[in-house]
ZAZA-583661 format. One line per 8 residues: their letters; for each residue x, y, z of C-alpha. Coordinates in Angstrom, 3 decimals. Layout:
a> X:Y:Z; ...
//
This chain:
xxxxxxxx> 203.581:113.448:288.730; 205.231:113.037:285.349; 208.105:115.247:284.303; 207.120:117.270:281.256; 208.376:115.490:278.171; 209.063:118.727:276.322; 211.343:120.180:278.974; 214.712:121.074:277.495
xxxxxxxx> 217.951:119.565:278.808; 218.841:122.976:280.227; 215.506:123.134:282.052; 215.949:119.635:283.451; 219.430:120.519:284.673; 218.122:123.678:286.362; 215.306:121.746:287.993; 217.594:118.970:289.254
xxxxxxxx> 220.062:121.459:290.670; 217.348:123.594:292.240; 215.477:120.730:293.882; 218.746:119.561:295.429; 219.390:123.060:296.744; 215.888:123.294:298.225; 216.263:119.891:299.852; 219.266:121.194:301.787
xxxxxxxx> 217.916:124.708:302.368; 214.161:125.146:302.069; 214.466:128.926:301.929; 215.769:128.612:298.370; 212.248:127.909:297.150; 211.254:131.543:297.537; 213.397:132.584:294.593; 213.103:129.328:292.659
xxxxxxxx> 209.307:129.060:292.688; 208.585:132.228:290.686; 211.590:131.515:288.415; 210.329:128.097:287.340; 208.358:129.349:284.346; 211.328:131.314:283.041; 213.660:128.320:283.289; 211.284:125.485:282.391
xxxxxxxx> 208.722:127.118:280.114; 205.059:127.859:280.631; 203.811:124.379:279.701; 206.085:122.653:282.208; 205.929:125.262:284.979; 203.270:123.535:287.110; 205.097:120.192:287.065; 208.384:121.928:287.845
xxxxxxxx> 206.864:123.842:290.755; 205.347:120.644:292.121; 208.826:119.096:292.171; 210.155:122.137:294.005; 207.426:121.792:296.633; 208.110:118.083:297.020; 211.774:118.854:297.640; 211.014:120.935:300.738
xxxxxxxx> 212.493:119.255:303.843; 209.306:119.978:305.814; 206.225:118.135:307.012; 202.969:118.963:308.744; 202.429:122.499:310.008; 205.814:123.883:308.852; 205.126:122.601:305.331; 201.610:124.062:305.401
xxxxxxxx> 203.003:127.444:306.481; 205.553:127.429:303.643; 202.967:126.412:301.047; 200.593:129.100:302.308; 203.304:131.758:302.053; 204.130:130.735:298.488; 200.467:130.871:297.553; 199.797:134.247:299.144
xxxxxxxx> 202.961:135.815:297.692; 202.547:134.333:294.224; 200.888:135.467:291.034; 197.962:133.530:289.565; 200.173:130.989:287.783; 202.075:130.279:291.016; 198.847:130.003:293.000; 197.448:127.589:290.426
xxxxxxxx> 200.597:125.472:290.682; 200.256:125.318:294.479; 196.626:124.216:294.235; 197.430:121.518:291.687; 200.276:120.199:293.808; 198.236:119.868:297.024; 197.318:116.178:296.501; 201.038:115.345:296.286
xxxxxxxx> 202.000:116.973:299.578; 201.810:115.607:303.116; 199.397:118.249:304.376; 196.233:116.526:305.514; 193.478:119.132:305.599; 195.857:121.984:306.505; 195.650:123.539:303.043; 191.858:123.866:303.040
xxxxxxxx> 192.056:127.638:303.729; 193.853:128.043:300.398; 191.146:126.078:298.610; 188.416:128.193:300.184; 190.327:131.346:299.246; 190.631:130.221:295.628; 186.946:129.324:295.472; 186.009:132.826:296.612
xxxxxxxx> 187.759:134.287:293.573; 186.271:134.687:290.115; 189.462:133.627:288.370; 188.573:130.519:286.383; 192.146:129.215:286.458; 192.194:129.258:290.254; 188.692:127.860:290.700; 189.387:125.015:288.280
xxxxxxxx> 192.646:124.191:290.063; 190.845:124.313:293.420; 188.350:121.566:292.537; 190.950:118.867:292.014; 191.564:115.653:293.991; 192.551:117.504:297.178; 189.137:119.177:297.383; 187.359:115.932:296.553
xxxxxxxx> 189.015:114.396:299.593; 188.915:117.203:302.144; 186.097:119.656:301.371; 182.988:118.994:303.431; 179.850:118.234:301.447; 178.297:121.684:301.785; 181.485:123.406:300.608; 181.839:120.872:297.795
xxxxxxxx> 178.326:121.648:296.550; 179.085:125.371:296.596; 182.280:124.713:294.643; 180.325:122.860:291.955; 177.830:125.727:291.748; 180.695:128.210:291.449; 182.018:126.232:288.484; 178.618:126.346:286.824
xxxxxxxx> 178.371:130.120:287.322; 181.843:130.579:285.812; 181.176:128.206:282.900; 183.859:125.776:284.061; 183.155:122.309:282.696; 181.979:120.001:285.447; 184.203:117.167:284.270; 187.001:119.265:285.794
xxxxxxxx> 185.549:118.658:289.272; 187.261:115.672:290.890; 185.012:113.258:292.755; 181.794:114.752:291.410; 180.187:111.436:290.518; 180.745:110.040:293.997; 179.626:113.148:295.917; 176.685:114.418:293.852
xxxxxxxx> 173.411:114.185:295.783; 169.830:115.444:295.779; 170.733:118.719:297.482; 173.284:119.495:294.775; 170.673:118.613:292.161; 168.228:121.015:293.849; 170.789:123.811:293.768; 171.452:123.143:290.102
xxxxxxxx> 167.757:123.118:289.154; 167.326:126.464:290.941; 170.231:127.776:288.888; 168.702:126.337:285.718; 165.403:128.054:286.475; 167.169:131.389:286.918; 168.861:130.929:283.543; 165.616:129.968:281.835
xxxxxxxx> 163.766:132.899:283.410; 166.398:135.153:281.870; 165.971:133.461:278.475; 169.476:132.029:278.670; 170.951:128.603:277.973; 171.638:126.113:280.745; 175.044:124.358:280.588; 174.515:120.845:279.252
xxxxxxxx> 176.605:119.162:281.937; 174.111:120.249:284.619; 171.458:117.826:283.440; 173.138:114.463:284.121; 173.446:115.525:287.764; 169.718:116.199:288.111; 168.441:113.476:285.798; 167.397:111.264:288.689
xxxxxxxx> 165.259:113.944:290.323; 162.535:115.021:287.850; 160.335:116.340:290.667; 162.857:119.113:291.280; 161.993:120.699:287.931; 158.437:121.237:289.115; 159.444:122.278:292.610; 161.741:125.019:291.354
xxxxxxxx> 159.162:126.269:288.842; 161.124:125.485:285.710; 158.407:123.418:284.032; 155.965:126.290:284.526; 158.136:128.448:282.302; 156.703:126.641:279.269; 153.549:128.720:279.854; 155.413:132.001:280.258
xxxxxxxx> 154.016:134.952:278.278; 157.617:135.832:277.379; 158.663:133.992:274.187; 162.349:133.864:275.155; 161.498:132.183:278.446; 159.218:129.627:276.784; 161.917:128.791:274.262; 164.621:128.522:276.911
xxxxxxxx> 162.364:126.264:279.003; 161.669:124.001:276.054; 165.373:123.635:275.315; 166.156:122.969:278.976; 163.454:120.321:279.346; 164.574:118.609:276.148; 168.159:118.522:277.436; 166.916:117.112:280.736
xxxxxx> 164.928:114.368:278.983; 167.959:113.468:276.879; 170.122:113.197:280.001; 167.481:111.178:281.856; 167.157:108.761:278.954; 170.890:108.336:278.448
//
């Protein structure tokens, strides 16, 4: 974690003083955590809040309980900061309920924060696939998903081709970053019915299918 280079001297002084206070009395974080944006600025708030969390004199279950309370009591910016800080904290898989909670929301800021390195390490494969699909539905770029290259598999590709078929059947565009994940499984396009859309009597569906298949071929040939 790098301290934000644009933090003012006053903000740095507040952060140093506050982390020291939290280190001696963890309860101080409950007022400091929401105040971080006011003292450190919006751009540096996540980094500042991560430092506050790291200052907590807690480990294991007590730390997980404190982090959970801060998440549940916080606004969206505070919840996002908690999610982004999870890989830095000594929590093991204890924070997975927060990740699942964030992934059930339709807030793109929370979902994007929830698919970081912590999720790549601790989400089981089925939940990870669902998280990727949620990103696609919310138009979150898939390069935001940590560990995607290592965990992508045929089942994820099948889910994505089903999604692509639904988009094509509605005459809509398919996000371009879907295709590299399914490029190795051309048979899935036939299995899901997408290739058949080129013969659709609906012009919008035929056009959408043609664009989708061209994008797939480009990804497969890359």
